[in-house]
C-alpha positions in Angstrom: -49.7 158.3 -22.4 -48.8 161.9 -23.5 -46.1 163.7 -21.4 -47.5 166.5 -19.2 -46.3 169.8 -20.6 -48.8 172.3 -19.1 -48.8 170.9 -15.6 -46.6 168.5 -13.8 -48.0 166.0 -11.4 -47.0 165.8 -7.7 -46.8 162.1 -6.9 -43.6 160.9 -5.2 -43.9 158.0 -2.7 -46.0 159.2 0.2 -46.5 156.9 3.2 -49.4 154.5 2.8 -52.6 156.0 4.3 -55.5 154.1 5.8 -58.0 153.0 3.2 -61.2 155.1 3.0 -64.2 154.1 5.0 -66.0 152.7 2.0 -63.2 150.2 1.2 -62.3 148.8 4.7 -65.2 146.4 4.4 -64.3 144.7 1.2 -61.4 142.5 2.1 -57.7 143.2 2.6 -56.6 142.1 -0.9 -59.2 144.4 -2.5 -58.2 147.3 -0.2 -54.5 146.9 -1.0 -55.3 146.9 -4.7 -57.5 150.0 -4.4 -54.8 151.9 -2.5 -52.2 151.0 -5.1 -54.5 152.1 -7.9 -55.3 155.3 -6.1 -51.6 156.0 -5.6 -51.1 155.5 -9.3 -54.1 157.6 -10.5 -54.9 160.4 -8.1 -52.4 163.3 -8.2 -52.3 167.1 -7.5 -51.6 169.4 -10.3 -48.5 171.7 -9.9 -46.6 174.2 -12.0 -49.8 175.6 -13.5 -49.5 178.2 -16.2 -50.9 181.7 -16.0 -52.8 182.8 -18.0 -54.6 179.4 -18.3 -54.0 177.9 -21.8 -56.9 176.9 -24.0 -59.0 174.0 -22.6 -57.9 171.6 -25.3 -54.3 172.5 -24.8 -54.5 171.8 -21.0 -56.3 168.5 -21.7 -54.0 167.2 -24.4 -50.9 168.0 -22.4 -52.1 166.1 -19.3 -51.1 162.6 -18.3 -54.0 160.2 -18.7 -54.2 157.1 -16.6 -55.4 153.8 -18.2 -59.1 153.3 -17.4 -58.4 150.0 -15.7 -56.4 151.8 -13.1 -59.3 154.3 -12.5 -61.7 151.4 -12.2 -59.5 149.6 -9.7 -59.2 152.8 -7.7 -63.0 152.7 -7.4 -62.9 149.2 -6.2 -64.4 147.7 -9.4 -63.5 144.2 -10.6 -62.9 143.3 -14.2 -66.4 141.9 -14.3 -68.0 145.2 -13.4 -66.9 147.2 -16.5 -66.1 147.0 -20.2 -63.2 149.1 -21.6 -63.9 151.3 -24.6 -60.4 152.1 -25.8 -57.7 153.0 -23.3 -59.4 155.8 -21.3 -63.1 155.0 -21.2 -65.2 152.1 -19.8 -68.9 151.2 -19.6 -69.9 150.3 -16.0 -72.6 147.7 -15.6 -75.9 149.1 -14.4 -76.2 146.0 -12.1 -73.1 146.9 -10.0 -74.8 149.4 -7.6 -76.8 146.8 -5.6 -73.6 144.7 -5.0 -71.5 147.8 -4.0 -74.3 149.2 -1.9 -74.5 146.0 0.2 -70.7 146.1 0.7 -70.2 149.8 1.3 -73.4 151.7 2.0 -74.3 154.9 0.1 -72.5 158.3 0.0 -73.8 161.8 0.4 -75.8 163.2 -2.5 -74.9 166.7 -3.7 -76.5 168.5 -6.6 -74.7 171.3 -8.4 -76.9 174.0 -10.0 -76.5 177.6 -10.9 -78.0 181.0 -11.3 -79.6 182.0 -14.6 -76.5 182.2 -16.9 -75.3 184.4 -19.6 -75.0 182.9 -23.1 -71.3 182.3 -22.3 -72.1 179.9 -19.4 -70.9 180.5 -15.9 -68.7 177.4 -15.4 -71.1 175.0 -13.6 -69.6 171.9 -15.2 -66.1 173.3 -14.5 -67.2 173.8 -10.8 -68.5 170.3 -10.6 -65.3 168.9 -11.8 -63.1 171.3 -9.8 -65.1 170.3 -6.7 -64.6 166.6 -7.5 -60.8 167.1 -7.9 -60.7 169.1 -4.6 -62.6 166.4 -2.6 -60.8 163.5 -4.1 -57.2 164.7 -4.6 -56.9 167.4 -2.0 -59.3 166.6 0.8 -58.7 162.8 0.4 -62.4 161.9 0.4 -64.2 159.3 -1.6 -65.8 161.3 -4.3 -67.2 160.8 -7.8 -68.8 163.3 -10.2 -71.8 162.4 -12.3 -72.3 164.6 -15.3 -74.2 164.5 -18.6 -72.8 163.5 -22.0 -72.4 166.6 -24.2 -74.6 167.0 -27.3 -72.6 167.8 -30.5 -75.1 170.5 -31.3 -73.7 173.0 -28.8 -70.2 171.6 -29.3 -70.2 172.8 -33.0 -72.6 175.7 -32.3 -72.1 178.3 -29.6 -71.7 176.9 -26.2 -68.9 174.4 -26.9 -68.4 171.1 -25.1 -69.2 170.1 -21.5 -66.1 168.6 -20.1 -65.3 171.5 -17.8 -62.5 174.0 -18.4 -59.1 175.2 -17.5 -57.5 173.0 -14.9 -60.8 171.4 -13.9 -61.7 169.0 -16.8 -62.7 165.5 -17.7 -60.1 163.9 -20.0 -59.7 163.0 -22.7 -61.9 166.0 -23.4 -62.1 165.4 -27.2 -63.3 161.9 -26.7 -66.0 163.1 -24.2 -67.2 165.9 -26.5 -67.2 163.8 -29.7 -69.2 160.6 -29.8 -68.0 159.3 -26.3 -69.2 155.6 -26.3 -72.0 156.2 -28.8 -75.0 156.6 -26.4 -76.5 159.6 -28.2 -76.1 157.8 -31.6 -78.0 154.8 -30.1 -80.7 157.1 -28.9 -81.0 158.8 -32.3 -81.2 155.4 -34.1 -83.9 154.1 -31.7 -85.9 157.3 -31.9 -85.8 157.4 -35.7 -86.6 153.7 -36.0 -89.8 154.4 -34.1 -90.5 157.4 -36.2 -90.1 155.3 -39.4 -92.3 152.6 -37.9 -95.1 155.1 -37.2 -95.2 156.5 -40.7 -94.9 153.0 -42.3 -97.7 151.6 -40.2 -100.0 154.5 -41.1 -99.2 154.0 -44.8 -99.8 150.3 -44.7 -103.1 150.7 -42.9 -104.2 153.3 -45.4 -103.3 151.2 -48.4 -104.4 147.7 -47.3 -107.7 146.0 -46.6 -108.3 144.4 -43.1 -107.6 140.8 -44.0 -104.5 141.5 -46.1 -103.1 143.7 -43.3 -103.7 141.0 -40.7 -102.2 138.3 -42.8 -99.0 140.4 -43.4 -98.7 141.1 -39.7 -99.1 137.4 -38.9 -97.8 135.5 -42.0 -98.1 131.8 -42.5 -95.0 129.6 -42.4 -94.3 127.0 -45.1 -96.3 124.4 -43.0 -99.3 126.6 -43.0 -99.1 127.6 -39.3 -98.6 131.0 -38.0 -97.9 132.6 -34.6 -97.9 136.0 -32.9 -94.4 137.5 -32.3 -93.5 138.0 -28.7 -93.6 141.7 -29.3 -97.3 141.5 -30.2 -98.5 139.9 -27.0 -98.6 143.2 -25.0 -101.1 144.7 -27.5 -103.3 141.6 -27.4 -103.3 141.8 -23.6 -104.3 145.5 -23.6 -107.2 144.6 -26.0 -108.4 141.9 -23.7 -107.7 139.2 -26.2 -106.4 136.1 -24.4 -105.9 133.9 -27.5 -102.4 132.9 -28.7 -103.3 131.4 -32.1 -103.7 134.0 -34.8 -106.3 131.8 -36.5 -108.5 131.8 -33.4 -109.3 135.5 -33.4 -112.7 136.6 -34.6 -113.0 139.0 -37.5 -113.6 141.9 -35.1 -110.6 140.9 -33.0 -108.4 140.8 -36.0 -109.4 144.3 -37.1 -108.8 145.6 -33.5 -105.4 144.0 -33.4 -104.2 145.0 -36.8 -105.5 148.5 -37.1 -103.9 151.1 -34.8 -106.0 153.8 -36.5 -103.4 156.5 -35.6 -104.7 160.0 -36.0 -102.2 161.3 -38.6 -102.8 164.9 -37.7 -101.9 164.4 -34.0 -98.7 162.3 -34.3 -96.4 163.7 -31.6 -93.3 161.6 -32.2 -90.6 163.5 -34.2 -87.4 162.6 -35.7 -84.1 163.7 -34.2 -80.5 164.7 -35.1 -77.7 165.6 -32.8 -76.9 168.9 -34.5 -78.2 172.4 -34.4 -80.3 172.7 -37.5 -83.0 175.4 -37.5 -84.3 174.3 -41.0 -85.5 171.0 -39.6 -87.9 172.6 -37.1 -90.8 172.1 -39.5 -90.7 169.8 -42.5 -93.1 167.8 -44.8 -92.6 164.0 -45.2 -94.1 161.6 -47.7 -93.6 163.7 -50.8 -92.2 161.0 -53.0 -94.7 159.4 -55.4 -94.1 156.0 -53.8 -95.9 157.3 -50.7 -99.1 157.8 -52.8 -99.8 161.3 -51.6 -99.8 160.5 -47.9 -97.9 163.6 -46.8 -97.9 165.3 -43.4 -96.1 168.0 -41.6 -93.7 167.1 -38.8 -90.3 168.3 -37.6 -87.0 167.3 -35.9 -85.9 167.7 -32.4 -82.2 167.7 -31.2 -81.4 164.1 -30.1 -81.0 165.0 -26.4 -84.6 166.3 -26.4 -85.9 162.8 -27.5 -88.1 161.0 -24.9 -85.7 158.1 -25.3 -83.0 160.3 -23.8 -85.3 161.1 -20.9 -86.1 157.4 -20.5 -82.4 156.7 -20.2 -82.0 159.4 -17.6 -84.9 158.2 -15.5 -84.6 154.4 -15.7 -83.3 152.2 -13.0 -82.7 148.8 -14.8 -82.9 147.1 -18.1 -86.3 145.8 -17.3 -87.5 149.2 -16.2 -86.1 150.7 -19.4 -88.0 148.1 -21.5 -91.3 149.0 -19.6 -90.7 152.7 -20.2 -89.8 152.4 -23.8 -92.9 150.4 -24.5 -95.1 152.9 -22.7 -94.0 155.9 -24.8 -97.0 157.5 -26.5 -96.5 158.4 -30.1 -100.0 159.6 -31.0 -103.7 159.2 -30.2 -105.9 157.0 -32.3 -109.0 158.3 -34.0 -110.9 157.7 -30.8 -108.5 159.7 -28.7 -106.9 156.7 -27.0 -103.1 156.6 -26.7 -101.0 154.6 -29.1 -97.7 153.4 -27.7 -94.5 152.1 -28.9 -95.5 148.7 -27.6 -98.7 148.8 -29.8 -96.3 149.0 -32.8 -94.5 145.9 -31.6 -91.2 147.8 -31.5 -90.3 147.7 -27.8 -87.8 144.8 -28.1 -86.0 146.4 -31.0 -85.6 149.7 -29.1 -84.2 147.8 -26.1 -81.7 146.0 -28.4 -80.5 149.4 -29.7 -80.3 150.8 -26.1 -78.9 147.8 -24.2 -75.3 149.2 -24.1 -76.4 152.8 -23.6 -77.9 152.0 -20.2 -74.3 151.6 -18.9 -72.7 154.8 -17.6 -69.2 155.7 -19.0 -66.4 155.9 -16.5 -63.7 158.6 -17.2 -61.3 160.7 -15.1 -60.5 164.3 -14.2 -57.2 166.0 -14.7 -56.3 165.0 -11.1 -57.3 161.4 -11.6 -60.6 161.4 -9.7 -63.4 159.3 -11.2 -66.3 160.6 -13.3 -69.4 158.9 -14.5 -70.8 160.3 -17.7 -74.4 159.3 -18.6 -77.4 160.7 -20.4 -77.5 164.2 -21.8 -80.9 165.8 -21.7 -81.0 169.7 -21.9 -82.6 171.4 -18.9 -84.4 174.0 -21.0 -86.2 171.5 -23.2 -85.9 168.2 -21.3 -85.2 166.8 -17.8 -81.7 168.3 -17.6 -79.9 165.9 -15.4 -77.6 162.9 -15.6 -79.0 159.5 -15.1 -80.5 157.9 -11.9 -78.4 154.8 -12.7 -75.1 156.8 -12.7 -76.0 158.5 -9.4 -76.9 155.2 -7.8 -73.7 153.5 -9.0 -71.7 156.6 -7.8 -73.3 156.6 -4.3 -72.5 152.9 -3.9 -69.0 153.3 -5.3 -68.0 156.0 -2.7 -70.0 154.3 0.1 -70.9 155.7 3.5 -69.1 159.0 4.1 -68.3 159.5 0.4 -69.7 162.1 -1.9 -71.5 162.0 -5.3 -71.6 165.3 -7.1 -74.4 165.3 -9.7 -74.9 168.3 -12.1 -78.3 169.8 -12.9 -78.4 171.8 -16.1 -78.6 175.6 -16.5 -80.2 177.6 -13.7 -81.7 176.2 -10.6 -85.2 177.3 -11.8 -85.1 174.5 -14.3 -82.3 172.0 -13.8 -82.4 171.8 -10.0 -86.2 172.0 -10.0 -86.4 169.0 -12.3 -83.7 167.2 -10.2 -85.9 167.6 -7.2 -89.4 167.1 -8.6 -88.6 164.5 -11.3 -85.3 162.7 -10.5 -85.6 162.5 -6.7 -89.3 161.8 -6.9 -88.7 158.8 -9.2 -85.5 157.4 -7.5 -86.4 158.0 -3.9 -83.0 159.5 -3.3 -82.7 162.6 -1.1 -80.0 165.3 -1.6 -77.9 166.3 1.3 -76.7 169.6 -0.1 -77.1 171.9 -3.1 -74.3 174.0 -4.6 -75.4 177.1 -6.6 -72.7 178.5 -8.9 -72.7 182.2 -9.4 -70.4 184.7 -11.2 -69.8 188.4 -11.0 -70.4 188.6 -14.8 -73.9 187.0 -14.7 -75.0 189.0 -11.7 -73.9 192.2 -13.4 -76.1 191.2 -16.3 -79.0 190.6 -14.0 -78.3 194.0 -12.4 -79.0 195.7 -15.7 -75.6 195.4 -17.5 -75.4 195.4 -21.3 -76.2 192.3 -23.3 -73.6 189.5 -23.3 -73.1 187.9 -26.7 -70.8 185.0 -27.8 -68.0 186.2 -30.1 -68.3 189.9 -29.0 -66.0 191.6 -26.5 -67.5 192.2 -23.1 -68.6 195.7 -22.3 -66.4 197.7 -19.8 -69.1 197.1 -17.1 -68.0 193.5 -17.0 -64.2 194.1 -17.1 -64.1 196.9 -14.5 -65.3 197.0 -10.9 -69.0 197.9 -10.5 -70.1 196.9 -7.0 -73.5 198.6 -7.4 -74.3 196.7 -10.5 -73.5 193.4 -8.7 -75.7 194.5 -5.7 -78.6 195.1 -8.1 -78.1 191.7 -9.7 -77.8 189.5 -6.6 -81.6 189.3 -6.5 -81.3 186.5 -9.0 -79.0 184.6 -6.7 -81.0 185.2 -3.6 -84.2 183.9 -5.3 -82.4 180.7 -6.4 -81.2 180.2 -2.8 -84.8 180.8 -1.4 -86.3 178.4 -4.0 -83.8 175.7 -3.2 -84.4 176.0 0.5 -88.1 175.3 -0.3 -87.1 171.7 -0.9 -85.5 171.5 2.5 -81.9 171.3 1.3 -79.0 173.3 2.6 -77.3 175.6 0.1 -73.6 176.4 -0.5 -72.9 179.2 -3.0 -69.8 178.8 -5.2 -68.5 182.1 -6.5 -66.7 181.0 -9.7 -63.9 183.6 -9.9 -62.8 185.4 -13.1 -59.6 187.4 -13.5 -61.5 190.7 -13.8 -63.5 190.2 -10.5 -62.6 192.3 -7.4 -62.8 191.6 -3.7 -65.5 194.2 -3.2 -67.7 192.5 -5.8 -67.1 189.1 -4.2 -67.9 190.6 -0.8 -71.3 191.9 -2.1 -72.2 188.5 -3.4 -71.3 186.8 -0.1 -73.2 189.3 2.0 -76.4 188.8 -0.1 -76.0 185.0 -0.2 -75.6 184.6 3.6 -78.6 187.0 4.2 -80.7 184.8 1.9 -80.0 181.8 4.0 -77.0 180.1 2.4 -75.0 177.9 4.7 -71.8 179.3 3.1 -70.6 181.3 0.2 -67.1 180.3 -1.0 -64.8 181.9 -3.6 -63.5 179.3 -6.1 -60.4 179.5 -8.4 -60.5 175.9 -9.7 -60.4 177.0 -13.4 -56.9 178.5 -12.7 -55.8 176.2 -9.9 -57.6 172.9 -10.3 -58.8 171.1 -7.2 -56.7 173.3 -4.9 -58.9 176.2 -6.0 -62.1 174.4 -4.8 -60.8 172.9 -1.6 -62.6 175.5 0.6 -65.8 174.8 -1.4 -65.3 171.1 -0.7 -64.9 171.7 3.0 -68.1 173.8 3.0 -70.0 171.0 1.1 -68.7 168.3 3.5 -69.8 170.4 6.5 -73.3 170.9 5.0 -73.7 167.2 4.2 -72.6 166.1 7.6 -75.0 168.4 9.3 -77.8 167.1 7.1 -76.8 163.4 7.2 -80.4 162.1 7.3 -81.8 164.6 4.8 -85.0 164.5 6.9 -86.2 168.0 5.8 -86.3 167.1 2.1 -89.6 167.6 0.4 -91.1 167.9 -3.0 -92.8 171.0 -4.3 -96.1 169.3 -5.2 -98.0 166.0 -5.0 -98.4 164.0 -8.1 -102.1 163.4 -7.6 -103.0 167.0 -8.3 -104.1 168.2 -11.7 -101.8 169.1 -14.5 -102.7 172.8 -14.3 -102.2 172.8 -10.5 -98.7 171.4 -10.9 -97.8 173.9 -13.7 -99.2 176.8 -11.7 -97.4 175.7 -8.5 -94.0 175.8 -10.3 -94.9 179.1 -12.0 -96.0 180.9 -8.9 -93.7 179.3 -6.2 -90.4 179.3 -8.2 -90.8 181.6 -11.1 -93.0 184.1 -9.1 -95.5 184.5 -11.9 -98.8 186.0 -11.1 -100.6 183.4 -13.1 -100.5 181.1 -16.2 -102.3 181.4 -19.5 -102.9 178.4 -21.8 -103.2 178.4 -25.6 -106.1 176.6 -27.2 -103.8 173.8 -28.2 -102.4 173.5 -24.7 -105.9 173.3 -23.3 -106.8 170.5 -25.7 -103.6 168.6 -24.9 -104.1 168.8 -21.2 -107.7 167.6 -21.5 -106.6 164.7 -23.8 -103.7 163.6 -21.5 -105.9 163.8 -18.5 -108.6 161.7 -20.2 -105.9 159.2 -21.2 -104.9 158.7 -17.6 -101.7 160.7 -17.5 -102.9 163.6 -15.4 -101.0 162.3 -12.3 -97.6 162.6 -13.9 -95.2 165.3 -12.7 -94.2 168.3 -14.8 -91.1 168.9 -16.9 -91.2 172.6 -18.0 -89.6 173.6 -21.3 -88.5 177.2 -20.7 -85.7 179.6 -21.5 -82.7 179.2 -19.2 -81.9 182.9 -19.2 -84.7 184.2 -17.0 -87.1 183.1 -14.3 -89.8 184.1 -16.7 -90.7 183.1 -20.3 -88.9 186.3 -21.5 -85.2 185.7 -21.9 -84.6 189.5 -21.6 -86.3 189.7 -18.2 -83.3 189.6 -16.0 -82.8 189.7 -12.2 -85.9 188.4 -10.3 -88.9 189.4 -12.4 -92.4 189.4 -10.9 -95.9 190.5 -12.1 -95.8 188.5 -15.3 -98.2 185.8 -16.7 -96.5 182.6 -17.9 -97.8 181.5 -21.4 -98.1 177.7 -22.1 -98.1 177.3 -25.9 -98.1 173.6 -26.2 -98.0 170.4 -24.0 -96.4 167.1 -24.7 -96.7 163.8 -22.9 -93.6 161.7 -22.1 -95.4 158.8 -20.7 -92.4 156.5 -20.8 -90.1 158.9 -19.1 -92.9 159.7 -16.7 -93.8 163.3 -17.0 -95.8 166.0 -18.8 -93.9 168.6 -20.8 -95.5 172.1 -21.0 -93.7 174.3 -23.6 -93.5 177.9 -22.3 -94.3 180.1 -25.2 -93.2 179.1 -28.7 -90.2 177.2 -27.7 -87.9 175.5 -30.3 -86.8 172.0 -29.5 -83.8 172.0 -31.9 -81.3 175.0 -31.7 -80.0 176.8 -34.8 -76.4 177.7 -35.7 -75.1 181.2 -35.2 -73.4 183.4 -37.8 -70.0 182.1 -36.7 -70.3 178.7 -35.2 -67.6 177.0 -33.1 -66.9 174.6 -36.0 -64.7 177.3 -37.6 -62.1 176.5 -35.0 -62.3 172.7 -35.0 -60.0 170.5 -37.1 -57.4 167.7 -36.9 -53.6 168.0 -36.9 -52.5 165.8 -39.9 -49.3 164.7 -38.2 -50.4 163.9 -34.7 -54.1 163.3 -35.6 -55.1 165.3 -32.5 -58.3 167.2 -32.6 -57.8 170.9 -32.6 -60.0 173.8 -31.5 -62.6 172.2 -29.2 -63.7 174.2 -26.2 
């Protein structure tokens, strides 16, 4: 354990306090063990430096508690988790039911934000700061559930996603680089499926019917042959109830062996967890060994893979197997869906993903627990951490405790998907929503100059300009109004920056309260850790307690309506578009997915995070626009339809000066340098 240089920890030997509500039911020995572990792990930061050092300097100077102590403080037994090194552990996905029966379930709080600047407005930092406040300062059972960072942004523009300043997940370099390998597992599974698709098409194009069938069902040395277990699902869907490969008729053999994938309509793409604009469109099959069977395709960033979305939406290993098998990779030449299960690859995908289904337990700078799981972007995917992590978290904290789960980017995409996708699928109801706002972003929405990474902020952002803030609060008020449409109380967190003024904060609070927020609280957790979010924690607790049954929660639309109706409901109700226009390709895709039986799935919009509209430069609260849908994808395994708003890239590119210029390793200490 490294000595704490940046901040010392206030521990001492305080008198033993009563165990939290969630732990009084689990036996005296367990309670004593939990109290002892909490005394060792949870601490308040003191002697904080000003100005705040770089994030990685704060993180590497902090004391890190062994993960076994963090797990014990959560009431977990050794059988409930698997350590990954000293400071991380995988928590069994099966633990939630046991803990729920013992402890009940805690309040469910979603943390979202306004439309951000490219610099980010500290939503992850606020989530962690709030967790530190509730756990270390307000002495409540609390756990944060956040997404695993993609290494694309880590080495690109945005940086990591472990929080910042004195509100961080540690060790931050382990979280931002590889973690426990979940994203790598997703990439391997995704690309195995991509390889299987192209290989199957190639073999069907180059082999006759009987040869193809014989290779799929080869004879053993004794002359017998059998279907692999992974083939039985396809036989069942074809209505073939025979289990002996030799018993199939010639027609049945052809139906089984030939998927007849429409090569021009393969939707499954390869992935890589890096920003690489030159992989957006590629040609595969150019080597002579592929006999001229070339086709155009492209890469997505790994976190945009449907397998990532499956991980985020699944509830058990069996549910994940079902979802992985149901993923549609292409239509056949008759327009019928071809799934991963038709390729016989479901079992292999589950084998690659069996460890990734388990959330990773980590800790904050003040020793409060964090579950890190899944990492879909909100602008191109579902944008939330996993259902499994949230379920485990709610059971860990028990009745009266708090789970803080982060929704990506602005509330128009991350929070909307949390409500309409995540809560729809899980059946969980949120008790409160936190919307993070900054003076900087609201000035941008009020007409301020462009904000660009790597460039100094214009004087409008570093000097008081209350009128600019007042013009920009329309963005915040619309997010509040939209969130209240789901029947959830709203608390606004004003994430404070050193250049802010009291008058600017007052303008934000006045607008937020007028728009119907339950409270609007100034937060200084970046500079003060949990202490700086204590008032926010009190406001969140009050909102949850007054909405304990979450009886007013409602979804924005019913699933049984048409694909277009659901798209247009989101566009008009939340984005405030006048209407929606569909490209010819989008029209074709919607018709095909509806015909294939996927029309009842909910909607996962892929849209810019910088505006309510499709135009990233349309700041504030734009109206009077028509939303263009350029393409539509079907994520049948994850359980939603994905409309792409405009021509929307699903793998980012690197900027002129990426973050990797600052990243390296100290050759003496072997510590990672330069991460943010």
